[in-house]
N, C-alpha and C positions, 0 to 999 in steps of 0.2 A: 549689528553687533555694537555693544556699548564701547565707548572709547577706553574706559578703564579695563574692560576685558581684553581689548586689543593689546594693551601694554603687558598683560600677563603672558609669559611664555612658559611652556612646559619645562624647558631647559633650566629655568630659574628655580624650580621646585626640587627639593631633594628626592631622590628615588628611594625605593624600599630598602635597598642594601645599605645606603648611607644612613638611613634612619635606624636600621638594625645595628649597624656599627656604633652609632652614637649611644643607643640604648645599652649595648653590652659594655661600652666604656664608662657609662654613667649610671649604671643600674642602681647603685646605692642612693645617688642623688634623686633619681626618678622615684624610687620606692619611698623615700622620705617625703618628697613633694606630694606624691599620690596619697600617702597616709594623712598628711596635714590637710589636704583638700577634702578628703573623705570625712575627717573628723570635724572640720568646720561645717560641712554640709549637714552632717548628722546632728550637730548641735543646733544649727538653724532650724532643722525640721523638728527637733524636740522642743525648742523654744516656741516655735509657732504652734505646735500641738498643745503645749501647756497653756499658751495664751487662749487658744480656742476653748479649752476645757474651762479656764477661768471665766471666759465670757459666757459660756453656756451655764455655768454654775450661777453666775450673777443673774442671768435671765430667769433661771428656775427659782431662785430665791425671791425675785421680784414677783413672779407669778404666784408663788405660795403665800407671800405676804399679802398680796392683793386679795386672794381667795379667803385667807383667814380674816382679814379686815371686813370683807363683805359678809362673811358668816357671822362675825361678832355684831355687826350693825343689824343684820337681820334678826339675830337672837334678842338684841336689845329692844327692837320694835315690837316683839311679841308680847 
């Protein structure tokens, strides 16, 4: 067993009833905290998704431009 694990005692951890008491006494604080965390995570996911869309759009624009340039060069050689 790891030395760090030996130092942890079950008695040091709050039990279910203590946690439930804290939640009931601090429900408004917990709800506000949970809401803020969810909002931050949602914004991060949206920002990341928007960046992925922007990256994909840029790649597609580059591919289209390359194809158009190739077609124009081919047409000019005819």
